C-alpha positions as CSV (number, residue, x, y, z in Angstrom):
1,M,-37.4,1.2,192.5
2,A,-35.1,4.0,191.3
3,I,-32.7,1.5,189.7
4,L,-35.6,-0.2,187.9
5,T,-36.9,3.2,186.8
6,S,-33.5,4.2,185.5
7,I,-33.1,0.9,183.7
8,T,-36.6,1.2,182.2
9,V,-36.0,4.8,181.0
10,G,-32.6,3.8,179.6
11,M,-34.2,0.8,177.7
12,V,-36.9,3.0,176.3
13,L,-34.4,5.6,175.2
14,A,-32.2,2.9,173.6
15,M,-35.1,1.2,171.9
16,S,-36.5,4.5,170.5
17,G,-33.1,5.6,169.3
18,A,-33.6,8.7,171.5
19,T,-30.8,10.1,173.6
20,A,-31.0,12.1,176.8
21,P,-31.0,15.9,176.1
22,P,-27.8,17.8,176.9
23,V,-27.7,20.0,179.9
24,E,-26.7,22.9,177.6
25,D,-28.9,24.1,174.8
26,T,-32.0,22.6,176.2
27,H,-35.2,24.4,177.4
28,W,-35.6,23.0,181.0
29,V,-39.0,23.6,182.7
30,I,-38.8,23.6,186.5
31,E,-41.2,21.0,187.8
32,S,-40.4,21.0,191.5
33,V,-38.2,22.3,194.2
34,T,-37.0,20.1,197.1
35,D,-35.5,21.3,200.4
36,S,-35.9,20.8,204.1
37,A,-39.6,21.8,203.8
38,G,-40.2,18.9,201.4
39,T,-40.9,18.7,197.6
40,T,-43.2,21.3,196.2
41,P,-44.4,21.3,192.6
42,I,-44.0,24.5,190.6
43,P,-47.2,25.8,188.9
44,A,-47.3,25.1,185.2
45,T,-48.5,28.7,184.4
46,P,-46.6,30.9,184.1
47,E,-43.9,28.5,183.0
48,A,-40.7,28.6,185.2
49,Y,-37.6,27.5,183.2
50,V,-33.9,27.8,182.7
51,E,-31.7,27.5,179.7
52,M,-27.9,27.2,179.7
53,T,-26.2,28.2,176.5
54,G,-22.7,29.4,175.6
55,G,-21.6,29.6,179.3
56,E,-24.6,31.6,180.4
57,I,-27.8,30.7,182.2
58,T,-31.1,32.6,181.7
59,G,-34.6,31.8,182.9
60,F,-37.8,32.8,184.5
61,T,-39.1,31.8,188.0
62,G,-42.7,32.5,187.3
63,C,-42.3,36.1,188.4
64,N,-38.7,37.3,187.9
65,W,-36.1,36.8,185.3
66,I,-32.8,35.2,186.3
67,S,-29.4,35.3,184.6
68,G,-25.8,34.5,185.3
69,Y,-22.9,32.3,184.1
70,A,-23.0,28.5,184.0
71,A,-19.9,26.3,183.5
72,V,-21.3,22.9,182.7
73,G,-18.9,20.0,183.5
74,D,-19.2,16.2,183.7
75,G,-22.1,15.9,186.2
76,T,-21.8,19.4,187.5
77,V,-22.9,23.0,186.8
78,A,-21.0,25.9,188.5
79,L,-23.1,29.0,188.7
80,T,-21.6,32.5,189.1
81,E,-22.8,36.0,189.1
82,M,-26.4,34.9,189.5
83,G,-28.9,37.8,189.5
84,T,-32.6,38.3,189.3
85,T,-35.1,41.1,188.6
86,K,-37.0,42.3,191.6
87,R,-40.5,42.5,190.3
88,G,-43.3,42.0,192.9
89,C,-45.9,39.6,191.6
90,S,-49.1,39.5,193.6
91,N,-50.2,36.3,191.7
92,Y,-47.1,34.3,192.5
93,P,-46.0,33.0,195.9
94,E,-42.8,34.8,196.9
95,W,-41.8,31.9,199.2
96,L,-41.8,29.5,196.3
97,E,-39.7,31.8,194.1
98,M,-37.2,32.2,197.0
99,R,-36.9,28.4,197.3
100,M,-36.0,28.1,193.5
101,Q,-33.5,31.0,193.8
102,W,-31.8,29.3,196.8
103,V,-30.9,26.4,194.4
104,L,-30.1,28.8,191.5
105,D,-27.5,30.8,193.5
106,D,-23.7,31.0,193.0
107,G,-22.0,27.7,193.6
108,E,-21.4,24.2,192.2
109,L,-24.4,22.0,191.8
110,T,-24.6,18.3,190.9
111,A,-26.3,17.8,187.6
112,V,-27.9,14.4,186.8
113,V,-29.8,13.8,183.6
114,D,-32.1,10.8,183.6
115,G,-34.2,10.5,180.4
116,D,-35.7,13.9,179.9
117,T,-35.3,14.9,183.5
118,L,-32.5,17.1,184.9
119,T,-31.9,17.3,188.7
120,L,-29.8,20.1,190.0
121,T,-28.7,19.6,193.6
122,R,-26.7,21.9,195.9
123,P,-24.2,20.3,198.4
124,E,-26.6,20.9,201.3
125,G,-29.3,18.9,199.5
126,R,-31.6,21.6,198.0
127,S,-32.6,20.6,194.5
128,L,-34.7,21.4,191.4
129,T,-36.2,18.9,189.2
130,L,-36.6,20.0,185.6
131,R,-38.0,18.5,182.4
132,A,-36.8,19.0,178.9
133,A,-39.5,20.7,176.8
134,D,-40.0,22.4,173.5
135,L,-39.6,26.2,173.5
136,P,-42.9,27.9,174.4
């Protein structure tokens, strides 16, 4: 099924003349986080996102701001010096934010773009699924 989906997405992109967005210089909205607890969708409001531009990564988890350095390679993203603000948000689940931050921590991630979807995966299997979107 995944192969058929990839072929279909590729055919749609080719037929429309559209190309997959680059990992860098794209506004990526975090849609879900996957780890040993399963896959959990990220609430749409407030919008959690990341952007990688000029060797830096910035973003918002829904409660806290994140920043660091991102070296984008062929199918990889190496994150270094990742940091976050430490706001306490009573209206946002801390456990969900922690699961996102476990993926967006220092280290090398696999980066796969399929259509308008980016999947960032850590070596131990934790991952984020993101979708390219217009700036808010």
